[in-house]
C-alpha positions in Angstrom: -79.7 -10.4 30.5 -76.0 -10.5 31.5 -74.5 -7.5 33.2 -71.5 -5.8 31.7 -68.1 -6.6 33.1 -66.3 -3.8 34.8 -62.6 -3.4 35.1 -61.2 -2.9 38.6 -61.3 0.9 39.3 -58.0 2.7 39.3 -57.6 4.0 35.8 -59.2 7.1 34.3 -60.5 5.0 31.4 -62.8 3.2 33.9 -64.7 6.5 34.2 -65.5 6.6 30.5 -65.9 2.9 29.8 -67.7 1.8 33.0 -69.2 4.8 34.7 -72.2 2.8 35.9 -71.9 -1.0 36.4 -74.7 -3.4 36.9 -75.1 -4.9 40.3 -76.6 -8.4 40.1 -78.4 -9.0 36.8 -81.3 -6.6 37.0 -80.6 -3.4 38.9 -78.1 -0.7 37.9 -76.5 2.1 39.8 -76.7 5.5 38.3 -73.4 7.2 37.7 -72.8 10.5 39.6 -70.3 13.2 39.3 -68.0 13.5 42.4 -65.5 16.0 43.7 -63.0 14.8 46.3 -61.0 16.6 48.9 -57.7 14.9 49.0 -54.2 15.2 50.5 -51.7 15.7 47.7 -48.0 14.9 47.6 -46.1 17.0 50.2 -49.2 17.0 52.5 -51.0 19.8 50.7 -54.8 19.9 50.6 -56.2 19.4 47.0 -59.2 18.9 44.9 -59.9 16.0 42.5 -63.0 16.2 40.3 -64.0 12.6 39.3 -66.2 13.1 36.2 -68.3 10.0 36.8 -68.3 7.0 39.1 -70.9 4.4 40.0 -70.4 5.0 43.8 -68.6 7.1 46.3 -66.2 4.2 47.0 -65.3 4.0 43.3 -64.7 7.8 43.3 -62.5 7.6 46.3 -60.4 4.8 44.7 -60.1 6.7 41.4 -59.1 9.9 43.2 -56.0 8.4 44.8 -53.1 8.9 42.3 -55.1 11.4 40.2 -53.8 14.9 39.7 -55.1 17.2 42.5 -55.5 20.9 42.1 -54.0 22.4 45.3 -54.7 25.7 47.0 -51.4 27.1 45.6 -52.8 26.4 42.1 -50.4 23.4 41.3 -51.3 20.0 40.1 -49.9 17.3 42.3 -50.8 13.6 42.7 -53.4 12.7 45.4 -52.1 10.4 48.1 -55.1 10.2 50.4 -58.9 11.0 50.2 -60.4 13.1 52.9 -64.0 13.2 51.6 -65.9 12.8 48.3 -69.2 14.6 47.6 -71.8 14.4 44.8 -71.3 17.6 42.8 -74.3 19.9 43.0 -76.0 18.0 45.8 -73.6 18.0 48.7 -71.0 20.2 50.5 -67.7 19.5 52.0 -67.6 19.2 55.8 -64.6 21.5 56.0 -66.1 24.9 55.3 -62.7 26.5 54.3 -62.2 23.7 51.7 -65.8 24.2 50.5 -64.9 27.9 49.8 -61.8 26.8 47.9 -63.9 24.3 45.9 -66.4 27.0 44.9 -63.6 29.2 43.5 -62.1 26.4 41.3 -63.3 26.8 37.6 -65.0 23.7 36.2 
């Protein structure tokens, strides 16, 4: 059985078309939902919710350039990833950011 080809991560369409990609020819990674703490344009802390990605590394790549929801309630492009977590299973290391994350409607 051939594994599906996955586009290079970097476009939002990859989330929908290739949320979980086969590794090798037999095993598959399960897609997970990630939330990423980022630095947005202007140096502001922000949040990017990546709907699905096959790994934390893919989520981090997808988060850069995505619109981040900042603490001042503005959408601004993410320039750098600080940390990505699996939604519903993990917490951000920065407790102040974790509190902000919990207030953002999903």
